[in-house]
N, C-alpha and C positions, 0 to 999 in steps of 0.2 A: 306615108303615101299609100303602101301593102302589109297587109295582114295574113299571115299564114296561121291557118287552123288545122284541131289535128287530121281533119281531114281532104290535106289540101299534100298538094306534090310529094306522089309517090317514088319519087328518086333515092338517086346515090347517097350519102350521108354527103352533110352538111356541119357549117366550123358553126356553132354559136357562141355570138360571145356576150356574156353578162357582161353588160358595163358596161355607158356610150359616151361616158367621159370622154377624152382627148388621147389615149390611145387606144381604150376599144372600140372607137366609130371610125380613127382612121384606120385601123386594123380592118377591120370590115367592109372600110369602101375601099381598096387600095385589094383586100378581094375580092367585092363585087366586081373593081374594073379589071381585073384579071379573069371573072367568067367564071370564076370559082366558088359555088354552092355559097351562103351567109346570111346566117342572118341575127339580128341586131339585138339584146331587150336592153329595155328604157323604160323610165321610172318617170312621174310627173308630168312637168311642163315638156317634159326635152321630150316623152314619150307621143305629147300630146303634137310639137310640129315636128315631127319625125314624121309621124303621123298622116298630119294633114300635107307638108310639106316636101319631104324626103329629104335629106344631109348636105344641104350647104358645106360644100369642100372647100379652104382655100387653100390652094397649091402657089408656088411661087411663080407659077405658070399660069394663074387666072384660078375661079374660085367657077366651079363644076355645084349641079346639085346631082345626085348621087340616089338614085331613091334603093336604097338596102331593106331590103325585107325586115320590119317589123312589131317589135311582140311584146306584152306587157310582163310578158313573165310567163311560167311554166303551166298554165291554165290553159295558152292560146297555139302550143305548139310541144305536139306526142316525139318524142327523142326516136330516134330507131339509130340499129346500127350501122357502122361506119361513121354515125355525127361525134364532133370534136367539143366537148366547152372549151371555150377560153372563158378563164378567167379576166374581168379587167373592170373587178373594181377597185376602192382602193383599202390598202393594208384594213385598213381597220370596221371594213363591211367584208373584209371577206369569208370568216368566220359567215353570218346568217346566211350569202349567201353561196358557201358550198351545202350549209345539212338545207337547203330548199329546196336546189337540183337533186343531191345524194340518192334522193332514194324515189327519185322520179322514173315510173313502168318503163320497162322500154320489153319489147315482145322479141324474142330474140325463136327463128327458124318456132311459133308457137306457142310458145313458152314467153310468160311474164315473169321478166329479170330487174332486174334497176341500175338508173346511170352508174351506180358507184361500182359495179362491177361487171360493167360491159364497158362505159364509156369513158374515153381517156380525158383527163382533162389539161388545160395552161392554166398557168400563173403564172402572170401579167403583171406582177405588187413588187415595189419595191420590200427593202429588209427583208429577214431571214426567216421571219415565223407563217407565213402561209402555208407553208410545208406542210407544213407538223397537223391539222388539223384537215389537210388534204385528203395525205393519209393515213388518215383518220378515218377517212369515210371512202377514199377513193380507189380501185384495183393501180391503175395506173397513172400517176398525176410526173407534168413535164412540168418542171422549172425554164424558168430564164430570165435576163437581167436585157431589158428594155433599153435602147440609147432611141431615144426622142427627145426634139424638142413643141412637139405640138402640142393647143390652148383649146381649151373649150371657152370661143368665146360669148358666146349666148346660150342659151336653149337650140338645140338642132346646128347648131354651126359652130365646125373649128375648122382649124390650121393647122397646118401641118407644112414647118420651113424649110424639113430635109432634101436633097438637091445631090445628084438627081434619083436617088433611089431616096422613101419616107423615113428610111430608118434602120434600127439595125436589130438586132439579136442575138443571143448566144442561147443556147436552149443544148438542155438531155432530162436526158431520167431522172428522177429523185428519187433517192438522192442523193444516187452517185451513177455515170451509165450514160449512154449513147446506144441506146437500139433504134427499133424499127422503127417507132414512129416518131420516133425525133426527126429522123431523118426525111417518114415522110412528111410532116411539119415542115420540118424545115422549106424541103422543097415548096410544098404551097408558098412561104414566106418568102420564098425567091421569085419563084413564079408571079406575086405581087410586090415583086419590085421594092420588098428589103433584104438588108444585104445581113449574110445569117453562116452565124459558125456551130455545129452542132461539136460539144467537149463533150467528157465525160466525167468531168469535177465539177460540174457545175453550180454546189452549194459553193467553194472557190472564188466563184468569176462574181457570184450573188453577196463575198465580203467586203470585198472588193471595190463596186459598186453602191455601198451601204459609206462604204467610208467617205462613196464622194458625194451625198444624199448627205452627210453631216455636215459638210462641209457646203454644201452649194445653198438647200436647203435656209442658213440662213441669213437669206435674203431678206424672210418672208418678215424678222425680225429689225433688222438693223440696215439701214445704209448701205452701200457698199462702205472701204474707205480700208486704209491696208490695216487700222485695227481691231474687224473684223475679219481680212485675211487671217492676222494676225492667230482670234482665237479657231476659226477653221482649223488651223494647219494643231492649235496645241489641243482641242478636240479628235481630230487624229490622231495623234499620236496615245494618247488616253485609249483608244477606240481600240488603235492595233495592239495594245497591252492586251486590252481583256482578251480581244481574239485570238490572240496566239494562246493567252491560258483556256480558253473552251475551246483548243483544236483548230484552230481557221484560221489559214492561209491567209495574208491582205492581199496575194493577187492568183498566182493562178498555176500551178505543175507544165496547163498546155500555149502550144503559144500562139500570138494572137495574128488572126490570119485576119482579120476585116479591114478593109479598105478605109479610114474614116473621110476618104477624099471622096469616096462616095456617096454619102448622107452628109453631108454640110448647111451648115443651118445658110439660111440665107433671107431676104428679108421675103416677107410675102403679101404684097398689094391691098392692101384697109387694112393688116391684122398687124397689130404691135404686139410683140407676145412680156407680159408684163412682169416674169420670176417663173422663179421657181413651181412644181408641183403645187408645191408647202404656199408658195405667196399664193398661187392662186385660190389655194381654200380659203385662208384666209382673209379672202378680196370677194369671193361671193358670201359669208358668212356662213362655210363649210367648216362641220370635222376636217380635222389636221390628223395625220400618221406619227406626227412627232413618237404617238407610245411606242411604233413599229420602230422607228432610229435612232433616235438617242434613246427614247425607253428600251430600245435590245441591247441598246449598250450597257446600260440598267440594268439591267436585267439578267444577264450575261456577268457581270461582273459583280452581283452581290450570289449567283450560284457561284462560284470561283474566288470566291475571298478575294477580287480588285476593284482596289479605287475607280471612281470615274465617277470626281465631285464636278466638271463641266457639262457629261453631259448629261447632266443629272436634271444642274441647275437649270439649261436651254429646255430637256424636255417641260421643266415646270413653266416654263416661260411661256411654250408653245400651249399647252395645256391652256393658263390662262385669260392667255391673248384671242385664243377662240371661244371660250364660256364668256367673254367680255367683249364680242365681235370685235375687237380691238384695230384697229389700224394698221395694214403691212407696213417691217418699216419705222414704226413709230415710238422702238424706245432708244435712248440718246447715246449717243458713245459712252459715257458717263462710267454705262449698265457694265458694257466690256471693258474699261479701264479696272473695275473695283469684281470683274470675273477673272484678271488677269491678276491679280496681285495689286497691279499699280497704285493703289486709294487703301490698298487695306480690304476690308473685309464686305464680299454685297452685300449690299442697300437692302434690305425686303423686296421682297417681287412686289410690294402695295402703292411703292416709289414712284413706278413704273405704270401703273396700270388705272 
């Protein structure tokens, strides 16, 4: 619908949301509906549809078209003081996006600086890894735990089932802290109808979310069953031992103040959520973030001398499924039984792919 170029709109800072998938588009839509200045960065067919028709935004109370300003990248947008970058790409794409945006020029009082030194970046990724490449470049990094059931339905269309609020966030300065920037972003997200808690120990909340991801993203490989639940429990037990060895707590020392009843997942007319974010990636034939979920546990295990064979096995299965464009939930229950040791050693992956 609309495109911002460098000579357009000399107003105060905006939220620049990099990534127009389920979470990024939801955040951008909610900010726009709250009359908070926002620009959405998209690519490919998604960008084409957003430019031509706007964002079709499906909510429990009905569908609407949200005319969020959209650009294709930094060549179409000049960053300015007061802007906030929101990184909403998947974990596997975060480093490339951070590199692309960190060294963009920002003019401050007539002096040319870089985004890395003048613009805060807010991370919306799963896993624990994105904060490292962000801090390698940006002076101010805010990390988050995102609580959202949003789905990318098709190019230019997103379903957001949270009700009455659109979702929830824990947010804090990385690697740890709760400063003024976190409070500012939290206030805007609350105005955009998200539940938000600012926390001083965001890395611990991220570790807790990672455990949930390990459990629920198994739906990309296996249909629902008691065996899948058992495997999820075992993966989390293994991961907790690894996280403890790496110095992470599985929960947080901060009291949880978010009221889950304010963003319960309810039915969205015309949109059925197929599964987890990894399920959605496999269903679209895209890359998956398994290397930054199960692979994060594998990395920490190897660094700290702790075994993590189940996480290693699931990481490999997800990678091979994505490479061969396998159908989600197509691995048999016998594979879980083998992994759990019910029938001896797990058979080679080629038996299932």
